[in-house]
N, CA, C and O atoms as a printed pandas DataFrame, in Angstrom:
     atom_number atom_name residue_name chain_id  residue_number  x_coord  y_coord  z_coord
0              1         N          MET        A               1  -97.388   44.252 -103.840
1              2        CA          MET        A               1  -97.461   42.979 -103.151
2              3         C          MET        A               1  -97.748   43.258 -101.680
3              4         O          MET        A               1  -97.097   44.110 -101.076
4              5         N          SER        A               2  -98.708   42.554 -101.101
5              6        CA          SER        A               2  -99.085   42.780  -99.715
6              7         C          SER        A               2  -98.020   42.224  -98.764
7              8         O          SER        A               2  -97.166   41.428  -99.155
8              9         N          THR        A               3  -98.095   42.661  -97.522
9             10        CA          THR        A               3  -97.143   42.199  -96.507
10            11         C          THR        A               3  -97.253   40.700  -96.319
11            12         O          THR        A               3  -96.242   40.012  -96.178
12            13         N          THR        A               4  -98.474   40.189  -96.317
13            14        CA          THR        A               4  -98.686   38.752  -96.165
14            15         C          THR        A               4  -98.032   37.977  -97.299
15            16         O          THR        A               4  -97.370   36.964  -97.072
16            17         N          ALA        A               5  -98.221   38.455  -98.499
17            18        CA          ALA        A               5  -97.624   37.778  -99.654
18            19         C          ALA        A               5  -96.108   37.820  -99.580
19            20         O          ALA        A               5  -95.442   36.847  -99.932
20            21         N          LYS        A               6  -95.548   38.950  -99.121
21            22        CA          LYS        A               6  -94.099   39.066  -98.986
22            23         C          LYS        A               6  -93.570   38.091  -97.945
23            24         O          LYS        A               6  -92.552   37.433  -98.158
24            25         N          VAL        A               7  -94.270   38.004  -96.818
25            26        CA          VAL        A               7  -93.838   37.096  -95.753
26            27         C          VAL        A               7  -93.936   35.648  -96.216
27            28         O          VAL        A               7  -93.024   34.853  -95.992
28            29         N          GLU        A               8  -95.052   35.312  -96.864
29            30        CA          GLU        A               8  -95.209   33.951  -97.364
30            31         C          GLU        A               8  -94.147   33.620  -98.404
31            32         O          GLU        A               8  -93.620   32.508  -98.418
32            33         N          ALA        A               9  -93.832   34.563  -99.265
33            34        CA          ALA        A               9  -92.767   34.347 -100.251
34            35         C          ALA        A               9  -91.435   34.154  -99.543
35            36         O          ALA        A               9  -90.628   33.317  -99.948
36            37         N          GLY        A              10  -91.204   34.925  -98.488
37            38        CA          GLY        A              10  -89.970   34.777  -97.709
38            39         C          GLY        A              10  -89.886   33.429  -97.033
39            40         O          GLY        A              10  -88.825   32.803  -97.017
40            41         N          VAL        A              11  -91.005   32.970  -96.468
41            42        CA          VAL        A              11  -91.041   31.651  -95.825
42            43         C          VAL        A              11  -90.756   30.563  -96.851
43            44         O          VAL        A              11  -89.949   29.666  -96.606
44            45         N          ASN        A              12  -91.419   30.645  -98.000
45            46        CA          ASN        A              12  -91.195   29.638  -99.041
46            47         C          ASN        A              12  -89.755   29.661  -99.529
47            48         O          ASN        A              12  -89.157   28.609  -99.756
48            49         N          SER        A              13  -89.201   30.842  -99.691
49            50        CA          SER        A              13  -87.816   30.973 -100.119
50            51         C          SER        A              13  -86.872   30.381  -99.085
51            52         O          SER        A              13  -85.917   29.685  -99.431
52            53         N          ALA        A              14  -87.141   30.659  -97.816
53            54        CA          ALA        A              14  -86.296   30.125  -96.745
54            55         C          ALA        A              14  -86.395   28.605  -96.675
55            56         O          ALA        A              14  -85.392   27.923  -96.465
56            57         N          LYS        A              15  -87.603   28.078  -96.852
57            58        CA          LYS        A              15  -87.776   26.624  -96.852
58            59         C          LYS        A              15  -86.971   25.993  -97.984
59            60         O          LYS        A              15  -86.268   25.002  -97.784
60            61         N          LYS        A              16  -87.083   26.576  -99.169
61            62        CA          LYS        A              16  -86.376   26.036 -100.323
62            63         C          LYS        A              16  -84.863   26.114 -100.115
63            64         O          LYS        A              16  -84.139   25.161 -100.403
64            65         N          ALA        A              17  -84.401   27.244  -99.620
65            66        CA          ALA        A              17  -82.960   27.413  -99.384
66            67         C          ALA        A              17  -82.471   26.419  -98.343
67            68         O          ALA        A              17  -81.400   25.833  -98.501
68            69         N          THR        A              18  -83.245   26.224  -97.279
69            70        CA          THR        A              18  -82.856   25.275  -96.235
70            71         C          THR        A              18  -82.824   23.862  -96.786
71            72         O          THR        A              18  -81.901   23.099  -96.499
72            73         N          ARG        A              19  -83.830   23.513  -97.577
73            74        CA          ARG        A              19  -83.870   22.175  -98.176
74            75         C          ARG        A              19  -82.649   21.956  -99.074
75            76         O          ARG        A              19  -82.032   20.892  -99.042
76            77         N          ASN        A              20  -82.308   22.962  -99.866
77            78        CA          ASN        A              20  -81.141   22.857 -100.747
78            79         C          ASN        A              20  -79.858   22.707  -99.944
79            80         O          ASN        A              20  -79.004   21.888 -100.282
80            81         N          VAL        A              21  -79.722   23.494  -98.886
81            82        CA          VAL        A              21  -78.515   23.414  -98.067
82            83         C          VAL        A              21  -78.416   22.056  -97.395
83            84         O          VAL        A              21  -77.339   21.462  -97.352
84            85         N          VAL        A              22  -79.528   21.560  -96.871
85            86        CA          VAL        A              22  -79.514   20.254  -96.221
86            87         C          VAL        A              22  -79.138   19.173  -97.230
87            88         O          VAL        A              22  -78.335   18.292  -96.923
88            89         N          ASP        A              23  -79.711   19.232  -98.431
89            90        CA          ASP        A              23  -79.356   18.256  -99.467
90            91         C          ASP        A              23  -77.881   18.358  -99.829
91            92         O          ASP        A              23  -77.186   17.345  -99.918
92            93         N          ASP        A              24  -77.405   19.583 -100.038
93            94        CA          ASP        A              24  -75.997   19.786 -100.377
94            95         C          ASP        A              24  -75.092   19.317  -99.250
95            96         O          ASP        A              24  -74.076   18.665  -99.492
96            97         N          THR        A              25  -75.458   19.646  -98.027
97            98        CA          THR        A              25  -74.638   19.282  -96.880
98            99         C          THR        A              25  -74.606   17.773  -96.691
99           100         O          THR        A              25  -73.550   17.205  -96.411
100          101         N          SER        A              26  -75.751   17.122  -96.842
101          102        CA          SER        A              26  -75.752   15.668  -96.692
102          103         C          SER        A              26  -74.925   15.026  -97.786
103          104         O          SER        A              26  -74.279   14.004  -97.556
104          105         N          SER        A              27  -74.937   15.616  -98.979
105          106        CA          SER        A              27  -74.095   15.119 -100.065
106          107         C          SER        A              27  -72.622   15.289  -99.717
107          108         O          SER        A              27  -71.820   14.382  -99.939
108          109         N          VAL        A              28  -72.265   16.448  -99.174
109          110        CA          VAL        A              28  -70.877   16.701  -98.778
110          111         C          VAL        A              28  -70.457   15.742  -97.667
111          112         O          VAL        A              28  -69.363   15.180  -97.706
112          113         N          VAL        A              29  -71.321   15.558  -96.691
113          114        CA          VAL        A              29  -71.011   14.667  -95.575
114          115         C          VAL        A              29  -70.834   13.242  -96.076
115          116         O          VAL        A              29  -69.891   12.555  -95.683
116          117         N          SER        A              30  -71.722   12.802  -96.929
117          118        CA          SER        A              30  -71.631   11.447  -97.484
118          119         C          SER        A              30  -70.345   11.269  -98.282
119          120         O          SER        A              30  -69.635   10.276  -98.119
120          121         N          ARG        A              31  -70.053   12.232  -99.138
121          122        CA          ARG        A              31  -68.836   12.154  -99.951
122          123         C          ARG        A              31  -67.583   12.171  -99.063
123          124         O          ARG        A              31  -66.642   11.407  -99.279
124          125         N          GLU        A              32  -67.593   13.053  -98.070
125          126        CA          GLU        A              32  -66.457   13.157  -97.144
126          127         C          GLU        A              32  -66.262   11.846  -96.383
127          128         O          GLU        A              32  -65.134   11.386  -96.205
128          129         N          TYR        A              33  -67.350   11.258  -95.941
129          130        CA          TYR        A              33  -67.285    9.991  -95.208
130          131         C          TYR        A              33  -66.694    8.886  -96.084
131          132         O          TYR        A              33  -65.804    8.156  -95.649
132          133         N          HIS        A              34  -67.183    8.767  -97.302
133          134        CA          HIS        A              34  -66.679    7.711  -98.191
134          135         C          HIS        A              34  -65.212    7.939  -98.535
135          136         O          HIS        A              34  -64.434    6.986  -98.576
136          137         N          ASN        A              35  -64.824    9.181  -98.780
137          138        CA          ASN        A              35  -63.416    9.478  -99.053
138          139         C          ASN        A              35  -62.549    9.161  -97.835
139          140         O          ASN        A              35  -61.457    8.606  -97.959
140          141         N          PHE        A              36  -63.050    9.520  -96.672
141          142        CA          PHE        A              36  -62.316    9.260  -95.436
142          143         C          PHE        A              36  -62.108    7.762  -95.242
143          144         O          PHE        A              36  -60.994    7.322  -94.956
144          145         N          VAL        A              37  -63.165    6.983  -95.395
145          146        CA          VAL        A              37  -63.063    5.533  -95.221
146          147         C          VAL        A              37  -62.101    4.934  -96.246
147          148         O          VAL        A              37  -61.285    4.077  -95.906
148          149         N          ALA        A              38  -62.196    5.379  -97.492
149          150        CA          ALA        A              38  -61.288    4.869  -98.528
150          151         C          ALA        A              38  -59.836    5.212  -98.201
151          152         O          ALA        A              38  -58.950    4.374  -98.365
152          153         N          ASP        A              39  -59.589    6.431  -97.743
153          154        CA          ASP        A              39  -58.223    6.825  -97.375
154          155         C          ASP        A              39  -57.697    5.986  -96.218
155          156         O          ASP        A              39  -56.550    5.538  -96.244
156          157         N          ILE        A              40  -58.514    5.776  -95.224
157          158        CA          ILE        A              40  -58.094    4.985  -94.062
158          159         C          ILE        A              40  -57.837    3.533  -94.474
159          160         O          ILE        A              40  -56.860    2.929  -94.030
160          161         N          GLU        A              41  -58.701    2.972  -95.316
161          162        CA          GLU        A              41  -58.483    1.595  -95.790
162          163         C          GLU        A              41  -57.172    1.479  -96.555
163          164         O          GLU        A              41  -56.424    0.521  -96.362
164          165         N          ASP        A              42  -56.888    2.448  -97.420
165          166        CA          ASP        A              42  -55.624    2.444  -98.166
166          167         C          ASP        A              42  -54.430    2.524  -97.226
167          168         O          ASP        A              42  -53.435    1.823  -97.412
168          169         N          LEU        A              43  -54.535    3.375  -96.222
169          170        CA          LEU        A              43  -53.426    3.515  -95.282
170          171         C          LEU        A              43  -53.232    2.248  -94.457
171          172         O          LEU        A              43  -52.100    1.861  -94.168
172          173         N          ILE        A              44  -54.315    1.611  -94.083
173          174        CA          ILE        A              44  -54.203    0.371  -93.316
174          175         C          ILE        A              44  -53.556   -0.718  -94.160
175          176         O          ILE        A              44  -52.690   -1.447  -93.678
176          177         N          LYS        A              45  -53.972   -0.831  -95.414
177          178        CA          LYS        A              45  -53.374   -1.836  -96.297
178          179         C          LYS        A              45  -51.889   -1.599  -96.487
179          180         O          LYS        A              45  -51.091   -2.536  -96.462
180          181         N          SER        A              46  -51.522   -0.337  -96.676
181          182        CA          SER        A              46  -50.106   -0.044  -96.920
182          183         C          SER        A              46  -49.273   -0.085  -95.645
183          184         O          SER        A              46  -48.052   -0.226  -95.712
184          185         N          SER        A              47  -49.910    0.037  -94.493
185          186        CA          SER        A              47  -49.152    0.088  -93.246
186          187         C          SER        A              47  -48.792   -1.288  -92.701
187          188         O          SER        A              47  -48.029   -1.378  -91.739
188          189         N          THR        A              48  -49.308   -2.346  -93.275
189          190        CA          THR        A              48  -48.996   -3.683  -92.762
190          191         C          THR        A              48  -47.524   -4.029  -92.951
191          192         O          THR        A              48  -46.981   -4.846  -92.208
192          193         N          THR        A              49  -46.884   -3.425  -93.922
193          194        CA          THR        A              49  -45.468   -3.713  -94.168
194          195         C          THR        A              49  -44.557   -2.576  -93.713
195          196         O          THR        A              49  -43.344   -2.641  -93.915
196          197         N          LEU        A              50  -45.117   -1.551  -93.111
197          198        CA          LEU        A              50  -44.326   -0.397  -92.692
198          199         C          LEU        A              50  -43.698   -0.633  -91.322
199          200         O          LEU        A              50  -44.238   -1.341  -90.471
200          201         N          THR        A              51  -42.548   -0.017  -91.149
201          202        CA          THR        A              51  -41.873   -0.084  -89.858
202          203         C          THR        A              51  -41.246    1.267  -89.556
203          204         O          THR        A              51  -41.009    2.068  -90.460
204          205         N          GLY        A              52  -40.982    1.511  -88.299
205          206        CA          GLY        A              52  -40.246    2.682  -87.858
206          207         C          GLY        A              52  -40.752    4.002  -88.388
207          208         O          GLY        A              52  -41.886    4.396  -88.119
208          209         N          GLU        A              53  -39.903    4.691  -89.149
209          210        CA          GLU        A              53  -40.193    6.031  -89.653
210          211         C          GLU        A              53  -41.366    6.037  -90.632
211          212         O          GLU        A              53  -42.174    6.967  -90.626
212          213         N          GLU        A              54  -41.463    5.020  -91.462
213          214        CA          GLU        A              54  -42.570    4.939  -92.424
214          215         C          GLU        A              54  -43.910    4.813  -91.705
215          216         O          GLU        A              54  -44.908    5.411  -92.107
216          217         N          LEU        A              55  -43.909    4.017  -90.630
217          218        CA          LEU        A              55  -45.133    3.838  -89.852
218          219         C          LEU        A              55  -45.546    5.151  -89.187
219          220         O          LEU        A              55  -46.734    5.467  -89.123
220          221         N          GLU        A              56  -44.578    5.909  -88.698
221          222        CA          GLU        A              56  -44.865    7.198  -88.082
222          223         C          GLU        A              56  -45.457    8.169  -89.108
223          224         O          GLU        A              56  -46.385    8.912  -88.788
224          225         N          LYS        A              57  -44.931    8.168  -90.335
225          226        CA          LYS        A              57  -45.466    9.022  -91.396
226          227         C          LYS        A              57  -46.909    8.640  -91.720
227          228         O          LYS        A              57  -47.752    9.508  -91.946
228          229         N          ALA        A              58  -47.189    7.332  -91.741
229          230        CA          ALA        A              58  -48.548    6.860  -92.014
230          231         C          ALA        A              58  -49.500    7.322  -90.909
231          232         O          ALA        A              58  -50.631    7.724  -91.183
232          233         N          ARG        A              59  -49.037    7.263  -89.667
233          234        CA          ARG        A              59  -49.865    7.727  -88.551
234          235         C          ARG        A              59  -50.148    9.224  -88.675
235          236         O          ARG        A              59  -51.269    9.670  -88.427
236          237         N          GLU        A              60  -49.140    9.991  -89.055
237          238        CA          GLU        A              60  -49.320   11.421  -89.239
238          239         C          GLU        A              60  -50.328   11.703  -90.360
239          240         O          GLU        A              60  -51.151   12.613  -90.260
240          241         N          LYS        A              61  -50.246   10.907  -91.421
241          242        CA          LYS        A              61  -51.167   11.087  -92.538
242          243         C          LYS        A              61  -52.606   10.781  -92.109
243          244         O          LYS        A              61  -53.539   11.486  -92.493
244          245         N          ILE        A              62  -52.771    9.729  -91.313
245          246        CA          ILE        A              62  -54.103    9.393  -90.802
246          247         C          ILE        A              62  -54.613   10.522  -89.909
247          248         O          ILE        A              62  -55.776   10.914  -90.007
248          249         N          GLY        A              63  -53.758   11.039  -89.050
249          250        CA          GLY        A              63  -54.149   12.144  -88.172
250          251         C          GLY        A              63  -54.557   13.372  -88.960
251          252         O          GLY        A              63  -55.545   14.028  -88.629
252          253         N          ALA        A              64  -53.794   13.691  -90.012
253          254        CA          ALA        A              64  -54.123   14.850  -90.853
254          255         C          ALA        A              64  -55.458   14.636  -91.566
255          256         O          ALA        A              64  -56.257   15.564  -91.689
256          257         N          ARG        A              65  -55.689   13.434  -92.027
257          258        CA          ARG        A              65  -56.939   13.125  -92.742
258          259         C          ARG        A              65  -58.135   13.229  -91.805
259          260         O          ARG        A              65  -59.195   13.716  -92.198
260          261         N          ILE        A              66  -57.968   12.772  -90.566
261          262        CA          ILE        A              66  -59.044   12.882  -89.572
262          263         C          ILE        A              66  -59.341   14.353  -89.289
263          264         O          ILE        A              66  -60.503   14.745  -89.179
264          265         N          ALA        A              67  -58.291   15.166  -89.170
265          266        CA          ALA        A              67  -58.481   16.602  -88.919
266          267         C          ALA        A              67  -59.217   17.258  -90.083
267          268         O          ALA        A              67  -60.090   18.098  -89.860
268          269         N          GLU        A              68  -58.881   16.889  -91.323
269          270        CA          GLU        A              68  -59.573   17.437  -92.492
270          271         C          GLU        A              68  -61.050   17.068  -92.480
271          272         O          GLU        A              68  -61.909   17.903  -92.761
272          273         N          ALA        A              69  -61.338   15.807  -92.152
273          274        CA          ALA        A              69  -62.734   15.351  -92.116
274          275         C          ALA        A              69  -63.518   16.101  -91.041
275          276         O          ALA        A              69  -64.659   16.498  -91.274
276          277         N          LYS        A              70  -62.920   16.296  -89.875
277          278        CA          LYS        A              70  -63.591   17.033  -88.803
278          279         C          LYS        A              70  -63.883   18.463  -89.231
279          280         O          LYS        A              70  -64.973   18.979  -88.985
280          281         N          GLU        A              71  -62.913   19.098  -89.868
281          282        CA          GLU        A              71  -63.093   20.484  -90.304
282          283         C          GLU        A              71  -64.216   20.593  -91.329
283          284         O          GLU        A              71  -65.041   21.504  -91.267
284          285         N          SER        A              72  -64.236   19.661  -92.266
285          286        CA          SER        A              72  -65.277   19.671  -93.291
286          287         C          SER        A              72  -66.660   19.491  -92.683
287          288         O          SER        A              72  -67.610   20.167  -93.077
288          289         N          LEU        A              73  -66.773   18.585  -91.731
289          290        CA          LEU        A              73  -68.059   18.342  -91.081
290          291         C          LEU        A              73  -68.470   19.530  -90.213
291          292         O          LEU        A              73  -69.655   19.851  -90.123
292          293         N          THR        A              74  -67.514   20.173  -89.585
293          294        CA          THR        A              74  -67.821   21.359  -88.785
294          295         C          THR        A              74  -68.366   22.476  -89.665
295          296         O          THR        A              74  -69.342   23.132  -89.302
296          297         N          GLU        A              75  -67.740   22.695  -90.821
297          298        CA          GLU        A              75  -68.217   23.719  -91.752
298          299         C          GLU        A              75  -69.625   23.412  -92.237
299          300         O          GLU        A              75  -70.464   24.308  -92.336
300          301         N          ALA        A              76  -69.882   22.142  -92.541
301          302        CA          ALA        A              76  -71.214   21.758  -93.004
302          303         C          ALA        A              76  -72.244   22.003  -91.906
303          304         O          ALA        A              76  -73.345   22.479  -92.181
304          305         N          GLY        A              77  -71.894   21.681  -90.675
305          306        CA          GLY        A              77  -72.798   21.912  -89.552
306          307         C          GLY        A              77  -73.089   23.380  -89.346
307          308         O          GLY        A              77  -74.227   23.761  -89.070
308          309         N          GLU        A              78  -72.065   24.211  -89.479
309          310        CA          GLU        A              78  -72.257   25.653  -89.327
310          311         C          GLU        A              78  -73.191   26.207  -90.401
311          312         O          GLU        A              78  -74.005   27.090  -90.130
312          313         N          THR        A              79  -73.071   25.689  -91.606
313          314        CA          THR        A              79  -73.946   26.122  -92.692
314          315         C          THR        A              79  -75.399   25.766  -92.388
315          316         O          THR        A              79  -76.301   26.577  -92.598
316          317         N          ILE        A              80  -75.618   24.562  -91.898
317          318        CA          ILE        A              80  -76.974   24.126  -91.559
318          319         C          ILE        A              80  -77.549   24.998  -90.447
319          320         O          ILE        A              80  -78.705   25.416  -90.517
320          321         N          VAL        A              81  -76.751   25.269  -89.432
321          322        CA          VAL        A              81  -77.222   26.090  -88.312
322          323         C          VAL        A              81  -77.594   27.489  -88.783
323          324         O          VAL        A              81  -78.624   28.026  -88.374
324          325         N          GLU        A              82  -76.769   28.086  -89.637
325          326        CA          GLU        A              82  -77.044   29.431  -90.135
326          327         C          GLU        A              82  -78.342   29.464  -90.948
327          328         O          GLU        A              82  -79.155   30.374  -90.782
328          329         N          ARG        A              83  -78.533   28.486  -91.815
329          330        CA          ARG        A              83  -79.764   28.438  -92.613
330          331         C          ARG        A              83  -80.981   28.205  -91.732
331          332         O          ARG        A              83  -82.036   28.799  -91.956
332          333         N          ALA        A              84  -80.839   27.342  -90.728
333          334        CA          ALA        A              84  -81.957   27.083  -89.820
334          335         C          ALA        A              84  -82.313   28.355  -89.046
335          336         O          ALA        A              84  -83.488   28.640  -88.817
336          337         N          ARG        A              85  -81.301   29.109  -88.651
337          338        CA          ARG        A              85  -81.536   30.360  -87.929
338          339         C          ARG        A              85  -82.300   31.349  -88.810
339          340         O          ARG        A              85  -83.235   32.003  -88.349
340          341         N          LYS        A              86  -81.899   31.453  -90.078
341          342        CA          LYS        A              86  -82.599   32.362  -90.994
342          343         C          LYS        A              86  -84.049   31.925  -91.196
343          344         O          LYS        A              86  -84.959   32.754  -91.214
344          345         N          THR        A              87  -84.255   30.627  -91.347
345          346        CA          THR        A              87  -85.611   30.112  -91.523
346          347         C          THR        A              87  -86.461   30.400  -90.291
347          348         O          THR        A              87  -87.630   30.768  -90.407
348          349         N          ALA        A              88  -85.871   30.230  -89.114
349          350        CA          ALA        A              88  -86.596   30.503  -87.872
350          351         C          ALA        A              88  -86.968   31.983  -87.774
351          352         O          ALA        A              88  -88.062   32.312  -87.315
352          353         N          GLU        A              89  -86.080   32.870  -88.196
353          354        CA          GLU        A              89  -86.381   34.301  -88.161
354          355         C          GLU        A              89  -87.551   34.654  -89.078
355          356         O          GLU        A              89  -88.441   35.416  -88.698
356          357         N          VAL        A              90  -87.540   34.095  -90.284
357          358        CA          VAL        A              90  -88.620   34.363  -91.224
358          359         C          VAL        A              90  -89.931   33.785  -90.698
359          360         O          VAL        A              90  -90.980   34.420  -90.805
360          361         N          THR        A              91  -89.871   32.589  -90.135
361          362        CA          THR        A              91  -91.063   31.959  -89.585
362          363         C          THR        A              91  -91.608   32.773  -88.418
363          364         O          THR        A              91  -92.818   32.967  -88.303
364          365         N          ASP        A              92  -90.718   33.248  -87.556
365          366        CA          ASP        A              92  -91.134   34.072  -86.425
366          367         C          ASP        A              92  -91.837   35.336  -86.906
367          368         O          ASP        A              92  -92.865   35.734  -86.358
368          369         N          GLN        A              93  -91.278   35.953  -87.925
369          370        CA          GLN        A              93  -91.887   37.170  -88.483
370          371         C          GLN        A              93  -93.285   36.856  -89.026
371          372         O          GLN        A              93  -94.227   37.618  -88.806
372          373         N          TYR        A              94  -93.410   35.738  -89.730
373          374        CA          TYR        A              94  -94.700   35.343  -90.299
374          375         C          TYR        A              94  -95.730   35.103  -89.195
375          376         O          TYR        A              94  -96.876   35.540  -89.296
376          377         N          VAL        A              95  -95.310   34.405  -88.142
377          378        CA          VAL        A              95  -96.229   34.093  -87.048
378          379         C          VAL        A              95  -96.698   35.365  -86.355
379          380         O          VAL        A              95  -97.857   35.462  -85.952
380          381         N          HIS        A              96  -95.807   36.338  -86.216
381          382        CA          HIS        A              96  -96.208   37.589  -85.584
382          383         C          HIS        A              96  -97.163   38.395  -86.465
383          384         O          HIS        A              96  -98.041   39.094  -85.959
384          385         N          GLU        A              97  -96.989   38.297  -87.772
385          386        CA          GLU        A              97  -97.856   39.053  -88.676
386          387         C          GLU        A              97  -99.158   38.315  -88.990
387          388         O          GLU        A              97 -100.171   38.952  -89.276
388          389         N          GLN        A              98  -99.145   37.013  -88.942
389          390        CA          GLN        A              98 -100.320   36.196  -89.270
390          391         C          GLN        A              98 -100.559   35.153  -88.171
391          392         O          GLN        A              98 -100.415   33.958  -88.430
392          393         N          PRO        A              99 -100.918   35.570  -86.963
393          394        CA          PRO        A              99 -101.034   34.602  -85.860
394          395         C          PRO        A              99 -102.120   33.551  -86.081
395          396         O          PRO        A              99 -101.929   32.391  -85.716
396          397         N          TRP        A             100 -103.247   33.928  -86.666
397          398        CA          TRP        A             100 -104.317   32.949  -86.836
398          399         C          TRP        A             100 -103.979   31.916  -87.909
399          400         O          TRP        A             100 -104.379   30.756  -87.803
400          401         N          SER        A             101 -103.267   32.320  -88.911
401          402        CA          SER        A             101 -102.815   31.346  -89.916
402          403         C          SER        A             101 -101.855   30.351  -89.273
403          404         O          SER        A             101 -101.905   29.154  -89.555
404          405         N          ALA        A             102 -100.981   30.858  -88.408
405          406        CA          ALA        A             102 -100.029   29.983  -87.723
406          407         C          ALA        A             102 -100.752   29.023  -86.780
407          408         O          ALA        A             102 -100.395   27.849  -86.690
408          409         N          VAL        A             103 -101.767   29.524  -86.080
409          410        CA          VAL        A             103 -102.548   28.663  -85.175
410          411         C          VAL        A             103 -103.251   27.581  -85.983
411          412         O          VAL        A             103 -103.265   26.415  -85.588
412          413         N          GLY        A             104 -103.835   27.968  -87.116
413          414        CA          GLY        A             104 -104.513   26.983  -87.968
414          415         C          GLY        A             104 -103.547   25.938  -88.500
415          416         O          GLY        A             104 -103.861   24.747  -88.512
416          417         N          ALA        A             105 -102.372   26.376  -88.939
417          418        CA          ALA        A             105 -101.372   25.431  -89.446
418          419         C          ALA        A             105 -100.904   24.505  -88.332
419          420         O          ALA        A             105 -100.730   23.308  -88.559
420          421         N          GLY        A             106 -100.697   25.040  -87.133
421          422        CA          GLY        A             106 -100.285   24.215  -85.995
422          423         C          GLY        A             106 -101.350   23.200  -85.621
423          424         O          GLY        A             106 -101.043   22.047  -85.316
424          425         N          ALA        A             107 -102.610   23.635  -85.646
425          426        CA          ALA        A             107 -103.713   22.727  -85.331
426          427         C          ALA        A             107 -103.812   21.613  -86.374
427          428         O          ALA        A             107 -104.019   20.449  -86.029
428          429         N          ALA        A             108 -103.665   21.972  -87.642
429          430        CA          ALA        A             108 -103.723   20.965  -88.704
430          431         C          ALA        A             108 -102.581   19.970  -88.562
431          432         O          ALA        A             108 -102.778   18.766  -88.724
432          433         N          LEU        A             109 -101.395   20.469  -88.262
433          434        CA          LEU        A             109 -100.241   19.587  -88.084
434          435         C          LEU        A             109 -100.452   18.678  -86.873
435          436         O          LEU        A             109 -100.156   17.485  -86.933
436          437         N          GLY        A             110 -100.962   19.239  -85.775
437          438        CA          GLY        A             110 -101.244   18.434  -84.585
438          439         C          GLY        A             110 -102.280   17.363  -84.865
439          440         O          GLY        A             110 -102.154   16.236  -84.386
440          441         N          LEU        A             111 -103.298   17.703  -85.632
441          442        CA          LEU        A             111 -104.330   16.736  -85.997
442          443         C          LEU        A             111 -103.746   15.606  -86.837
443          444         O          LEU        A             111 -104.060   14.434  -86.626
444          445         N          LEU        A             112 -102.892   15.973  -87.792
445          446        CA          LEU        A             112 -102.245   14.972  -88.638
446          447         C          LEU        A             112 -101.364   14.037  -87.819
447          448         O          LEU        A             112 -101.431   12.819  -87.981
448          449         N          VAL        A             113 -100.547   14.597  -86.949
449          450        CA          VAL        A             113  -99.672   13.777  -86.116
450          451         C          VAL        A             113 -100.492   12.887  -85.208
451          452         O          VAL        A             113 -100.169   11.711  -85.048
452          453         N          GLY        A             114 -101.551   13.423  -84.607
453          454        CA          GLY        A             114 -102.430   12.615  -83.761
454          455         C          GLY        A             114 -103.080   11.486  -84.532
455          456         O          GLY        A             114 -103.202   10.372  -84.023
456          457         N          PHE        A             115 -103.490   11.759  -85.733
457          458        CA          PHE        A             115 -104.095   10.730  -86.583
458          459         C          PHE        A             115 -103.096    9.616  -86.888
459          460         O          PHE        A             115 -103.427    8.432  -86.818
460          461         N          LEU        A             116 -101.870   10.014  -87.227
461          462        CA          LEU        A             116 -100.838    9.021  -87.544
462          463         C          LEU        A             116 -100.458    8.182  -86.326
463          464         O          LEU        A             116 -100.228    6.979  -86.448
464          465         N          ILE        A             117 -100.393    8.799  -85.172
465          466        CA          ILE        A             117 -100.071    8.055  -83.955
466          467         C          ILE        A             117 -101.203    7.094  -83.592
467          468         O          ILE        A             117 -100.952    5.974  -83.147
468          469         N          ALA        A             118 -102.441    7.529  -83.782
469          470        CA          ALA        A             118 -103.597    6.691  -83.454
470          471         C          ALA        A             118 -103.685    5.468  -84.363
471          472         O          ALA        A             118 -104.229    4.443  -83.952
472          473         N          ARG        A             119 -103.174    5.549  -85.561
473          474        CA          ARG        A             119 -103.244    4.421  -86.502
474          475         C          ARG        A             119 -102.351    3.279  -86.077
475          476         O          ARG        A             119 -102.602    2.132  -86.449
476          477         N          ARG        A             120 -101.308    3.562  -85.301
477          478        CA          ARG        A             120 -100.392    2.503  -84.842
478          479         C          ARG        A             120 -101.063    1.736  -83.799
479          480         O          ARG        A             120 -100.487    0.791  -83.260
């Protein structure tokens, strides 16, 4: 297998992996958000009759749930950043090995974007 084919295979693999991670992460974020909202709604409904110590426990539970949601979102963000970094490294390697292909792809993309902007 030639170097070009290896690099192109690496780029395609990185693109696919990044797409999968983004899809998985958005699914996790969406699920986490809906669970968080449902938990908060349940706590609000149950807290209308709470007083004193019970109310303090409910507040602690809300605080813990917020911390869990933040941690989950932070982990998802870190995963996206790591995959994006790997994709950028593979792309950089490809551009250095195939500069004219990269220039052609950039020109084609610029032409497409210009065409789409001109249509508005």
